[in-house]
PyMOL Python script that loads the backbone (N, CA, C, O; Angstrom):
from pymol import cmd

cmd.read_pdbstr("""\
ATOM      1  N   UNK A   1       0.828  -1.201   0.000  1.00  0.00           N
ATOM      2  CA  UNK A   1       0.000   0.000   0.000  1.00  0.00           C
ATOM      3  C   UNK A   1       0.865   1.255   0.000  1.00  0.00           C
ATOM      4  O   UNK A   1       0.405   2.309  -0.441  1.00  0.00           O
ATOM      5  N   UNK A   2       2.101   1.175   0.479  1.00  0.00           N
ATOM      6  CA  UNK A   2       2.971   2.332   0.578  1.00  0.00           C
ATOM      7  C   UNK A   2       3.225   3.053  -0.740  1.00  0.00           C
ATOM      8  O   UNK A   2       3.063   4.272  -0.806  1.00  0.00           O
ATOM      9  N   UNK A   3       3.622   2.328  -1.802  1.00  0.00           N
ATOM     10  CA  UNK A   3       3.879   3.011  -3.071  1.00  0.00           C
ATOM     11  C   UNK A   3       2.640   3.689  -3.653  1.00  0.00           C
ATOM     12  O   UNK A   3       2.741   4.719  -4.320  1.00  0.00           O
ATOM     13  N   UNK A   4       1.471   3.101  -3.395  1.00  0.00           N
ATOM     14  CA  UNK A   4       0.243   3.723  -3.892  1.00  0.00           C
ATOM     15  C   UNK A   4      -0.018   5.056  -3.195  1.00  0.00           C
ATOM     16  O   UNK A   4      -0.475   6.009  -3.826  1.00  0.00           O
ATOM     17  N   UNK A   5       0.268   5.123  -1.903  1.00  0.00           N
ATOM     18  CA  UNK A   5       0.094   6.382  -1.177  1.00  0.00           C
ATOM     19  C   UNK A   5       1.096   7.430  -1.650  1.00  0.00           C
ATOM     20  O   UNK A   5       0.762   8.608  -1.774  1.00  0.00           O
ATOM     21  N   UNK A   6       2.319   6.994  -1.911  1.00  0.00           N
ATOM     22  CA  UNK A   6       3.333   7.918  -2.424  1.00  0.00           C
ATOM     23  C   UNK A   6       2.905   8.464  -3.771  1.00  0.00           C
ATOM     24  O   UNK A   6       2.996   9.668  -4.011  1.00  0.00           O
ATOM     25  N   UNK A   7       2.437   7.589  -4.655  1.00  0.00           N
ATOM     26  CA  UNK A   7       1.994   8.023  -5.982  1.00  0.00           C
ATOM     27  C   UNK A   7       0.792   8.966  -5.876  1.00  0.00           C
ATOM     28  O   UNK A   7       0.710   9.954  -6.606  1.00  0.00           O
ATOM     29  N   UNK A   8      -0.136   8.663  -4.973  1.00  0.00           N
ATOM     30  CA  UNK A   8      -1.306   9.528  -4.798  1.00  0.00           C
ATOM     31  C   UNK A   8      -0.891  10.899  -4.275  1.00  0.00           C
ATOM     32  O   UNK A   8      -1.428  11.920  -4.703  1.00  0.00           O
ATOM     33  N   UNK A   9       0.074  10.920  -3.339  1.00  0.00           N
ATOM     34  CA  UNK A   9       0.533  12.197  -2.804  1.00  0.00           C
ATOM     35  C   UNK A   9       1.234  13.022  -3.892  1.00  0.00           C
ATOM     36  O   UNK A   9       1.003  14.226  -4.001  1.00  0.00           O
ATOM     37  N   UNK A  10       2.075  12.388  -4.684  1.00  0.00           N
ATOM     38  CA  UNK A  10       2.768  13.100  -5.765  1.00  0.00           C
ATOM     39  C   UNK A  10       1.754  13.641  -6.772  1.00  0.00           C
ATOM     40  O   UNK A  10       1.878  14.778  -7.229  1.00  0.00           O
ATOM     41  N   UNK A  11       0.753  12.830  -7.118  1.00  0.00           N
ATOM     42  CA  UNK A  11      -0.270  13.277  -8.061  1.00  0.00           C
ATOM     43  C   UNK A  11      -1.082  14.431  -7.473  1.00  0.00           C
ATOM     44  O   UNK A  11      -1.434  15.366  -8.192  1.00  0.00           O
ATOM     45  N   UNK A  12      -1.383  14.373  -6.178  1.00  0.00           N
ATOM     46  CA  UNK A  12      -2.115  15.460  -5.528  1.00  0.00           C
ATOM     47  C   UNK A  12      -1.313  16.761  -5.576  1.00  0.00           C
ATOM     48  O   UNK A  12      -1.860  17.827  -5.859  1.00  0.00           O
ATOM     49  N   UNK A  13      -0.025  16.663  -5.299  1.00  0.00           N
ATOM     50  CA  UNK A  13       0.829  17.854  -5.370  1.00  0.00           C
ATOM     51  C   UNK A  13       0.845  18.410  -6.791  1.00  0.00           C
ATOM     52  O   UNK A  13       0.811  19.626  -6.981  1.00  0.00           O
ATOM     53  N   UNK A  14       0.896  17.532  -7.784  1.00  0.00           N
ATOM     54  CA  UNK A  14       0.889  17.984  -9.177  1.00  0.00           C
ATOM     55  C   UNK A  14      -0.405  18.723  -9.510  1.00  0.00           C
ATOM     56  O   UNK A  14      -0.380  19.759 -10.175  1.00  0.00           O
ATOM     57  N   UNK A  15      -1.518  18.195  -9.054  1.00  0.00           N
ATOM     58  CA  UNK A  15      -2.810  18.848  -9.317  1.00  0.00           C
ATOM     59  C   UNK A  15      -2.879  20.206  -8.620  1.00  0.00           C
ATOM     60  O   UNK A  15      -3.368  21.177  -9.196  1.00  0.00           O
ATOM     61  N   UNK A  16      -2.393  20.274  -7.384  1.00  0.00           N
ATOM     62  CA  UNK A  16      -2.404  21.556  -6.665  1.00  0.00           C
ATOM     63  C   UNK A  16      -1.482  22.572  -7.330  1.00  0.00           C
ATOM     64  O   UNK A  16      -1.817  23.754  -7.416  1.00  0.00           O
ATOM     65  N   UNK A  17      -0.328  22.119  -7.798  1.00  0.00           N
ATOM     66  CA  UNK A  17       0.580  23.019  -8.510  1.00  0.00           C
ATOM     67  C   UNK A  17      -0.102  23.554  -9.761  1.00  0.00           C
ATOM     68  O   UNK A  17      -0.036  24.749 -10.050  1.00  0.00           O
ATOM     69  N   UNK A  18      -0.762  22.657 -10.509  1.00  0.00           N
ATOM     70  CA  UNK A  18      -1.437  23.084 -11.736  1.00  0.00           C
ATOM     71  C   UNK A  18      -2.563  24.061 -11.433  1.00  0.00           C
ATOM     72  O   UNK A  18      -2.781  25.013 -12.183  1.00  0.00           O
ATOM     73  N   UNK A  19      -3.282  23.827 -10.334  1.00  0.00           N
ATOM     74  CA  UNK A  19      -4.404  24.700  -9.984  1.00  0.00           C
ATOM     75  C   UNK A  19      -3.935  26.103  -9.611  1.00  0.00           C
ATOM     76  O   UNK A  19      -4.655  27.073  -9.850  1.00  0.00           O
ATOM     77  N   UNK A  20      -2.762  26.228  -9.037  1.00  0.00           N
ATOM     78  CA  UNK A  20      -2.247  27.527  -8.591  1.00  0.00           C
ATOM     79  C   UNK A  20      -1.075  27.981  -9.462  1.00  0.00           C
ATOM     80  O   UNK A  20      -0.125  28.575  -8.951  1.00  0.00           O
ATOM     81  N   UNK A  21      -1.126  27.715 -10.756  1.00  0.00           N
ATOM     82  CA  UNK A  21       0.032  27.960 -11.627  1.00  0.00           C
ATOM     83  C   UNK A  21       0.405  29.434 -11.761  1.00  0.00           C
ATOM     84  O   UNK A  21       1.595  29.747 -11.802  1.00  0.00           O
ATOM     85  N   UNK A  22      -0.539  30.333 -11.831  1.00  0.00           N
ATOM     86  CA  UNK A  22      -0.220  31.754 -12.008  1.00  0.00           C
ATOM     87  C   UNK A  22       0.537  32.328 -10.805  1.00  0.00           C
ATOM     88  O   UNK A  22       1.594  32.931 -10.991  1.00  0.00           O
ATOM     89  N   UNK A  23       0.026  32.157  -9.569  1.00  0.00           N
ATOM     90  CA  UNK A  23       0.773  32.674  -8.409  1.00  0.00           C
ATOM     91  C   UNK A  23       2.137  32.004  -8.242  1.00  0.00           C
ATOM     92  O   UNK A  23       3.107  32.663  -7.867  1.00  0.00           O
ATOM     93  N   UNK A  24       2.219  30.710  -8.514  1.00  0.00           N
ATOM     94  CA  UNK A  24       3.502  30.024  -8.411  1.00  0.00           C
ATOM     95  C   UNK A  24       4.498  30.549  -9.436  1.00  0.00           C
ATOM     96  O   UNK A  24       5.681  30.702  -9.134  1.00  0.00           O
ATOM     97  N   UNK A  25       4.029  30.821 -10.634  1.00  0.00           N
ATOM     98  CA  UNK A  25       4.915  31.369 -11.666  1.00  0.00           C
ATOM     99  C   UNK A  25       5.427  32.745 -11.251  1.00  0.00           C
ATOM    100  O   UNK A  25       6.595  33.066 -11.471  1.00  0.00           O
ATOM    101  N   UNK A  26       4.557  33.557 -10.650  1.00  0.00           N
ATOM    102  CA  UNK A  26       4.987  34.880 -10.204  1.00  0.00           C
ATOM    103  C   UNK A  26       6.006  34.775  -9.075  1.00  0.00           C
ATOM    104  O   UNK A  26       6.967  35.543  -9.037  1.00  0.00           O
ATOM    105  N   UNK A  27       5.806  33.829  -8.151  1.00  0.00           N
ATOM    106  CA  UNK A  27       6.767  33.647  -7.061  1.00  0.00           C
ATOM    107  C   UNK A  27       8.114  33.158  -7.596  1.00  0.00           C
ATOM    108  O   UNK A  27       9.164  33.619  -7.148  1.00  0.00           O
ATOM    109  N   UNK A  28       8.088  32.235  -8.543  1.00  0.00           N
ATOM    110  CA  UNK A  28       9.329  31.740  -9.123  1.00  0.00           C
ATOM    111  C   UNK A  28      10.052  32.853  -9.865  1.00  0.00           C
ATOM    112  O   UNK A  28      11.280  32.928  -9.824  1.00  0.00           O
ATOM    113  N   UNK A  29       9.313  33.708 -10.536  1.00  0.00           N
ATOM    114  CA  UNK A  29       9.937  34.820 -11.257  1.00  0.00           C
ATOM    115  C   UNK A  29      10.604  35.785 -10.283  1.00  0.00           C
ATOM    116  O   UNK A  29      11.667  36.330 -10.581  1.00  0.00           O
ATOM    117  N   UNK A  30       9.986  36.003  -9.117  1.00  0.00           N
ATOM    118  CA  UNK A  30      10.597  36.891  -8.130  1.00  0.00           C
ATOM    119  C   UNK A  30      11.876  36.273  -7.565  1.00  0.00           C
ATOM    120  O   UNK A  30      12.872  36.971  -7.375  1.00  0.00           O
ATOM    121  N   UNK A  31      11.852  34.981  -7.299  1.00  0.00           N
ATOM    122  CA  UNK A  31      13.012  34.323  -6.711  1.00  0.00           C
ATOM    123  C   UNK A  31      14.129  34.161  -7.736  1.00  0.00           C
ATOM    124  O   UNK A  31      15.289  34.458  -7.450  1.00  0.00           O
ATOM    125  N   UNK A  32      13.778  33.691  -8.927  1.00  0.00           N
ATOM    126  CA  UNK A  32      14.782  33.386  -9.943  1.00  0.00           C
ATOM    127  C   UNK A  32      15.133  34.600 -10.799  1.00  0.00           C
ATOM    128  O   UNK A  32      16.175  34.618 -11.454  1.00  0.00           O
ATOM    129  N   UNK A  33      14.285  35.593 -10.796  1.00  0.00           N
ATOM    130  CA  UNK A  33      14.507  36.745 -11.656  1.00  0.00           C
ATOM    131  C   UNK A  33      14.093  36.405 -13.076  1.00  0.00           C
ATOM    132  O   UNK A  33      13.987  35.232 -13.432  1.00  0.00           O
ATOM    133  N   UNK A  34      13.867  37.395 -13.860  1.00  0.00           N
ATOM    134  CA  UNK A  34      13.498  37.145 -15.247  1.00  0.00           C
ATOM    135  C   UNK A  34      12.039  36.774 -15.389  1.00  0.00           C
ATOM    136  O   UNK A  34      11.180  37.172 -14.601  1.00  0.00           O
ATOM    137  N   UNK A  35      11.797  35.997 -16.423  1.00  0.00           N
ATOM    138  CA  UNK A  35      10.418  35.657 -16.765  1.00  0.00           C
ATOM    139  C   UNK A  35      10.176  34.164 -16.582  1.00  0.00           C
ATOM    140  O   UNK A  35      10.800  33.335 -17.244  1.00  0.00           O
ATOM    141  N   UNK A  36       9.286  33.843 -15.699  1.00  0.00           N
ATOM    142  CA  UNK A  36       8.811  32.472 -15.545  1.00  0.00           C
ATOM    143  C   UNK A  36       7.322  32.530 -15.839  1.00  0.00           C
ATOM    144  O   UNK A  36       6.568  33.209 -15.143  1.00  0.00           O
ATOM    145  N   UNK A  37       6.910  31.823 -16.860  1.00  0.00           N
ATOM    146  CA  UNK A  37       5.509  31.860 -17.280  1.00  0.00           C
ATOM    147  C   UNK A  37       4.775  30.652 -16.726  1.00  0.00           C
ATOM    148  O   UNK A  37       5.412  29.680 -16.322  1.00  0.00           O
ATOM    149  N   UNK A  38       3.447  30.690 -16.698  1.00  0.00           N
ATOM    150  CA  UNK A  38       2.686  29.555 -16.165  1.00  0.00           C
ATOM    151  C   UNK A  38       2.974  28.236 -16.876  1.00  0.00           C
ATOM    152  O   UNK A  38       2.777  27.168 -16.296  1.00  0.00           O
ATOM    153  N   UNK A  39       3.431  28.295 -18.109  1.00  0.00           N
ATOM    154  CA  UNK A  39       3.771  27.068 -18.826  1.00  0.00           C
ATOM    155  C   UNK A  39       4.884  26.300 -18.149  1.00  0.00           C
ATOM    156  O   UNK A  39       4.922  25.071 -18.208  1.00  0.00           O
ATOM    157  N   UNK A  40       5.789  27.015 -17.506  1.00  0.00           N
ATOM    158  CA  UNK A  40       6.871  26.349 -16.770  1.00  0.00           C
ATOM    159  C   UNK A  40       6.310  25.572 -15.586  1.00  0.00           C
ATOM    160  O   UNK A  40       6.772  24.469 -15.294  1.00  0.00           O
ATOM    161  N   UNK A  41       5.337  26.127 -14.915  1.00  0.00           N
ATOM    162  CA  UNK A  41       4.722  25.459 -13.772  1.00  0.00           C
ATOM    163  C   UNK A  41       3.926  24.247 -14.249  1.00  0.00           C
ATOM    164  O   UNK A  41       3.893  23.220 -13.570  1.00  0.00           O
ATOM    165  N   UNK A  42       3.289  24.359 -15.405  1.00  0.00           N
ATOM    166  CA  UNK A  42       2.560  23.225 -15.971  1.00  0.00           C
ATOM    167  C   UNK A  42       3.534  22.092 -16.292  1.00  0.00           C
ATOM    168  O   UNK A  42       3.230  20.924 -16.047  1.00  0.00           O
ATOM    169  N   UNK A  43       4.693  22.429 -16.836  1.00  0.00           N
ATOM    170  CA  UNK A  43       5.703  21.408 -17.129  1.00  0.00           C
ATOM    171  C   UNK A  43       6.174  20.731 -15.848  1.00  0.00           C
ATOM    172  O   UNK A  43       6.415  19.524 -15.846  1.00  0.00           O
ATOM    173  N   UNK A  44       6.307  21.472 -14.773  1.00  0.00           N
ATOM    174  CA  UNK A  44       6.685  20.879 -13.486  1.00  0.00           C
ATOM    175  C   UNK A  44       5.598  19.927 -12.991  1.00  0.00           C
ATOM    176  O   UNK A  44       5.906  18.861 -12.460  1.00  0.00           O
ATOM    177  N   UNK A  45       4.332  20.301 -13.160  1.00  0.00           N
ATOM    178  CA  UNK A  45       3.225  19.440 -12.739  1.00  0.00           C
ATOM    179  C   UNK A  45       3.196  18.157 -13.567  1.00  0.00           C
ATOM    180  O   UNK A  45       2.939  17.079 -13.032  1.00  0.00           O
ATOM    181  N   UNK A  46       3.457  18.269 -14.861  1.00  0.00           N
ATOM    182  CA  UNK A  46       3.494  17.085 -15.723  1.00  0.00           C
ATOM    183  C   UNK A  46       4.635  16.170 -15.304  1.00  0.00           C
ATOM    184  O   UNK A  46       4.477  14.949 -15.275  1.00  0.00           O
ATOM    185  N   UNK A  47       5.780  16.751 -14.981  1.00  0.00           N
ATOM    186  CA  UNK A  47       6.915  15.940 -14.528  1.00  0.00           C
ATOM    187  C   UNK A  47       6.570  15.189 -13.241  1.00  0.00           C
ATOM    188  O   UNK A  47       6.975  14.039 -13.072  1.00  0.00           O
ATOM    189  N   UNK A  48       5.834  15.822 -12.342  1.00  0.00           N
ATOM    190  CA  UNK A  48       5.411  15.138 -11.116  1.00  0.00           C
ATOM    191  C   UNK A  48       4.423  14.011 -11.416  1.00  0.00           C
ATOM    192  O   UNK A  48       4.472  12.960 -10.777  1.00  0.00           O
ATOM    193  N   UNK A  49       3.531  14.221 -12.379  1.00  0.00           N
ATOM    194  CA  UNK A  49       2.609  13.150 -12.753  1.00  0.00           C
ATOM    195  C   UNK A  49       3.357  11.972 -13.365  1.00  0.00           C
ATOM    196  O   UNK A  49       3.002  10.818 -13.121  1.00  0.00           O
ATOM    197  N   UNK A  50       4.384  12.251 -14.153  1.00  0.00           N
ATOM    198  CA  UNK A  50       5.213  11.178 -14.719  1.00  0.00           C
ATOM    199  C   UNK A  50       5.932  10.433 -13.591  1.00  0.00           C
ATOM    200  O   UNK A  50       6.050   9.208 -13.636  1.00  0.00           O
ATOM    201  N   UNK A  51       6.406  11.156 -12.594  1.00  0.00           N
ATOM    202  CA  UNK A  51       7.064  10.518 -11.451  1.00  0.00           C
ATOM    203  C   UNK A  51       6.080   9.624 -10.696  1.00  0.00           C
ATOM    204  O   UNK A  51       6.446   8.531 -10.265  1.00  0.00           O
ATOM    205  N   UNK A  52       4.845  10.077 -10.532  1.00  0.00           N
ATOM    206  CA  UNK A  52       3.827   9.261  -9.857  1.00  0.00           C
ATOM    207  C   UNK A  52       3.546   7.993 -10.658  1.00  0.00           C
ATOM    208  O   UNK A  52       3.411   6.909 -10.090  1.00  0.00           O
ATOM    209  N   UNK A  53       3.459   8.136 -11.971  1.00  0.00           N
ATOM    210  CA  UNK A  53       3.242   6.961 -12.818  1.00  0.00           C
ATOM    211  C   UNK A  53       4.422   6.003 -12.734  1.00  0.00           C
ATOM    212  O   UNK A  53       4.236   4.786 -12.752  1.00  0.00           O
ATOM    213  N   UNK A  54       5.629   6.538 -12.643  1.00  0.00           N
ATOM    214  CA  UNK A  54       6.823   5.695 -12.527  1.00  0.00           C
ATOM    215  C   UNK A  54       6.818   4.909 -11.221  1.00  0.00           C
ATOM    216  O   UNK A  54       7.228   3.749 -11.193  1.00  0.00           O
ATOM    217  N   UNK A  55       6.358   5.532 -10.147  1.00  0.00           N
ATOM    218  CA  UNK A  55       6.271   4.834  -8.857  1.00  0.00           C
ATOM    219  C   UNK A  55       5.279   3.679  -8.963  1.00  0.00           C
ATOM    220  O   UNK A  55       5.554   2.574  -8.496  1.00  0.00           O
ATOM    221  N   UNK A  56       4.138   3.936  -9.571  1.00  0.00           N
ATOM    222  CA  UNK A  56       3.116   2.889  -9.719  1.00  0.00           C
ATOM    223  C   UNK A  56       3.629   1.759 -10.605  1.00  0.00           C
ATOM    224  O   UNK A  56       3.469   0.589 -10.258  1.00  0.00           O
ATOM    225  N   UNK A  57       4.238   2.083 -11.729  1.00  0.00           N
ATOM    226  CA  UNK A  57       4.752   1.051 -12.619  1.00  0.00           C
ATOM    227  C   UNK A  57       5.878   0.245 -11.978  1.00  0.00           C
ATOM    228  O   UNK A  57       5.964  -0.970 -12.159  1.00  0.00           O
ATOM    229  N   UNK A  58       6.719   0.915 -11.245  1.00  0.00           N
ATOM    230  CA  UNK A  58       7.799   0.212 -10.550  1.00  0.00           C
ATOM    231  C   UNK A  58       7.216  -0.753  -9.523  1.00  0.00           C
ATOM    232  O   UNK A  58       7.729  -1.857  -9.338  1.00  0.00           O
ATOM    233  N   UNK A  59       6.158  -0.338  -8.865  1.00  0.00           N
ATOM    234  CA  UNK A  59       5.522  -1.224  -7.885  1.00  0.00           C
ATOM    235  C   UNK A  59       4.841  -2.403  -8.582  1.00  0.00           C
ATOM    236  O   UNK A  59       4.926  -3.539  -8.116  1.00  0.00           O
ATOM    237  N   UNK A  60       4.170  -2.128  -9.693  1.00  0.00           N
ATOM    238  CA  UNK A  60       3.469  -3.200 -10.404  1.00  0.00           C
ATOM    239  C   UNK A  60       4.431  -4.240 -10.961  1.00  0.00           C
ATOM    240  O   UNK A  60       4.132  -5.435 -10.954  1.00  0.00           O
ATOM    241  N   UNK A  61       5.566  -3.796 -11.434  1.00  0.00           N
ATOM    242  CA  UNK A  61       6.554  -4.716 -11.986  1.00  0.00           C
ATOM    243  C   UNK A  61       7.576  -5.159 -10.940  1.00  0.00           C
ATOM    244  O   UNK A  61       8.605  -5.749 -11.269  1.00  0.00           O
ATOM    245  N   UNK A  62       7.276  -4.866  -9.681  1.00  0.00           N
ATOM    246  CA  UNK A  62       8.078  -5.292  -8.530  1.00  0.00           C
ATOM    247  C   UNK A  62       9.551  -4.886  -8.655  1.00  0.00           C
ATOM    248  O   UNK A  62      10.453  -5.685  -8.407  1.00  0.00           O
ATOM    249  N   UNK A  63       9.768  -3.636  -9.042  1.00  0.00           N
ATOM    250  CA  UNK A  63      11.119  -3.106  -9.138  1.00  0.00           C
ATOM    251  C   UNK A  63      11.560  -2.459  -7.840  1.00  0.00           C
ATOM    252  O   UNK A  63      12.750  -2.219  -7.632  1.00  0.00           O
ATOM    253  N   UNK A  64      10.603  -2.175  -6.966  1.00  0.00           N
ATOM    254  CA  UNK A  64      10.934  -1.593  -5.663  1.00  0.00           C
ATOM    255  C   UNK A  64      10.449  -2.488  -4.551  1.00  0.00           C
ATOM    256  O   UNK A  64      10.634  -2.170  -3.376  1.00  0.00           O
TER     257      UNK A  64
END
""", "prot")
cmd.dss("prot")
cmd.show_as("cartoon", "prot")
cmd.util.cbc("prot")
cmd.orient("prot")
């Protein structure tokens, strides 16, 4: 059950990041300087969803 909870938590974080993409992009732009657009935050959310899928697949194929 552990890997499923990890995958669910990662997916939840990805959904929350996607839901708040505009404010997160503005905060990243302030910290990093320059221009960070909401598309960058969407790419981060997609990467987290891929990581969640990797955890599930690794568990299904008994790699972990």
